[in-house]
N, C-alpha and C positions, 0 to 999 in steps of 0.2 A: 854474553849471560854471565848476570853479576851473585853468589852462594850467599844471602839474609839467613844461614844457619844460623849463627852466635846466636839470636835474634831467641832462640827456639836452647830450651831444656828436656825438654822428650826427645825422642831418637825422633825426627822428623826434618827434612830435609826441603830448606827454601831458595829457590834460587825466581831469579827475575829472566824473564826471555822473550823474547821476539820472537813473534806469527802472525807470519804477510806483511808485516811491516811496523805489528802493534804488542804494546807492550804487556806480560801477562806474570803473574804470582804461580811460579808449578809448586807445588807443594806434595811429598812426598812422605807420610805417613806410616814407620811401623809400630808397630806393638811393644812393647817392653817388658808385659803380663800376657799367661796365658787364659787370658777371657775366654766364658762360657758364650760366648756367641760368635759367629763368622764373623768374616771384611765382608762380607756383605748386612747381617743384618748389624756390623760398625759403622758399616758406613751411610744407613737406615737413616743411626742416633746425629748422624751429622744431620743431614735435613733436619730432621726437627728438631734440632739443637736449633739452626738458623730460622726455624721460620718461627719456635717459640723467641729469636732477636727483633727477625722484621717485625714479629703481632706486634710486639710489644714498642715500636717504631724508631729502632734504633741504625740506622741505616750502615749497607757493610757494604760493599764492591760484592758483584755478580761470581760465584760461583757457575762458570761455564759447560764444566767436562767435571766430574766426576765419577771413579770406577776402579777397580779390582784388579792390581797387578798381579798378581802371581803370592809375596807373602807382605806386601805394600797397597793405603790406598794412596793414587794420584788424585789431585783437584787441582784443575788448572782455574783459575781467577784472573778477575780483574786485576791492575795494576795502581791502589790508589796513590801511589811514593812513596817515599819513604816516612817511614814509624817516629813518632817524638824524639825519641831517645836517637834517630838517625839527626834529627833533623836540627834539637838542638843540643851542641858540645855536651858542656855538662845538665844536670839537675838544677842548679841554682838558675842558670840563665832562665829553663823556659819557664822556674818558679816566680823567681822576680822581676824576668826582660817583658815575661807576656804570660802576665795572668790572664786574660783574659783567653789564653787557650785552657787551661788549667778551667777555669770556667764551663769554656765547651766539654771537657771528660764531665765535673759536676755534673751536665746536666744529662751529661749520655748515662750517666750512674743512677739518675733519678727517674728516669724513664725507664729503667732494668726494674730497680728500686720499686718505682708504682705500679710495676708490673708480675713483682715477685717474680723475675727473671734470673738465674742466674748470669755473675758474668767473669773472669780476672783483668782487672783494674790497671791493672799494669800498662807504666804509656806503653810502652812495646808495641802495644794491642791499638793504637789506634793513629789514625792517617789520615794524610790530610795539611791544613790550616786554618782555624778560628773557627768560625758555628760551622762549620761543613768537615768535620769531621767523620768519617766512617773509624769503625770498629773492623777488625779482624779476622777475629778468630774463636777457634769451633773445636778446636783441642784440648785437652777429651769435650766429648757432648757434656754439657753440667745436664743434664736431662737424669727424670729418677731414676729409672730404667737401667741408664748405663751406672748409673754410681749404685746402685745393687749388684747391678754387672760384678763393676770394681772391688766392692768390698767384699765378693764371697766367695774370693779368692787371696782376701790378703790373707796372708804366712802363719799370724802368729795375734794375739788381741793389743799388741805392741803398734804392730802395723795395723790391722784394725782403729784403733783408736787415734791414732793421726793421721791418717783419711779421712776420719768419720771428722775432727775436727777441722781437715784443711779445707777439701769438703763445704766447709760449713761456712768457711770466711769468705768464699764467690754468692752467698745470701745477700738477702738484701740490707740485715741488720749492718752486715759485717763490712759492707763494699768500701763505705768514705774512710775507712782507717785501714785496709787494706789496703783500698788507692794509699794512699801517705806511708803508710811503709812498706810498700813496693817502690821508693824513693829508696829505703835501705838496700836494697838490695843492687841499687844500682854509684852509689854513695856513702859505707858508714858514716860522715859524720852530714849526712842528710837530716838529721833531726832539729838540724841551725833550724831550716825549712818548715818545721811544723807549726808556727807563727801563722808562716802565709800562706800553708793549705788551709789548716785549720779555722780561720777565716772569709776565705774562699768557700768555702765547703758549707761558712754558715752561713755567710753573704746566699747562698742557691738553697738557702732551706732544708740543708741534709743533715744534720746534724743538732738542730734548735737545744738551746740550756745545757748543750755539754761542752762543759771544761777544758783552756789547753795542756791537764794534768793530765785530765780521763782521755782527752782525745791521745794525745803521747804515748797518753798506756798502755795501753788496748794499744793502738799502732804497734809500737816495737812487738807486744807481744802477739802477732796476729803474724810481723815478718820472723820473728823468732822458732815460729813453731814450722814455718815453710823451710827455713834453712835447715832446723831439726830431719825434714822430711829428704830434702835432699842428702844431707850425710847421708843419712843413713841407705839413698840409691831405693825408693820406696816413690814410686813410677806410679803418676796416675794416671795411664793407657801404655 
């Protein structure tokens, strides 16, 4: 087995395992906050969110088992292979050498935007190659009932405000900018890649009429808010 937990910023253990000679991903998810819902209800929110994504035409590895085990939820998923962070050594290698893969991510974002479904566009959440990318992230479950539950246990107005903004960045209006901004999470100098990202996203019709300066400013501000949330240890689940 191998551990892919370094790609998770939540209290989640992600392992590659072999069962009966077949590769699977095992996700063990624990909550960092006292949510006003049982683990069974939270597991139901995961399933609801996956249904929303799949209804939008977003391909995902199948979840073959999902169960509550003590204080955590364990999900066994098909292994779609390395994610795009694992597959490409540096962000520049992806953006400059594989623009077709960037365009494939953009087309997944377009499906989410058309269906008004929230998702996390960080490239660690995409596996596969070329036009056959799969989206793998379903924690936290970005559905209204879960978001309301998480906001209800915010510790103070500042935390609630940060969470509200952060949740909004996973929705249609923000997805192209959030996608670009997350490259700064991988490389502080990734703003040099924004012209290339801007060009692909415009070509795919995600940001019509948006100039590079406004695109860069919005993408950077989204990443800054996420970094603030992480520094303050404000967890989304």
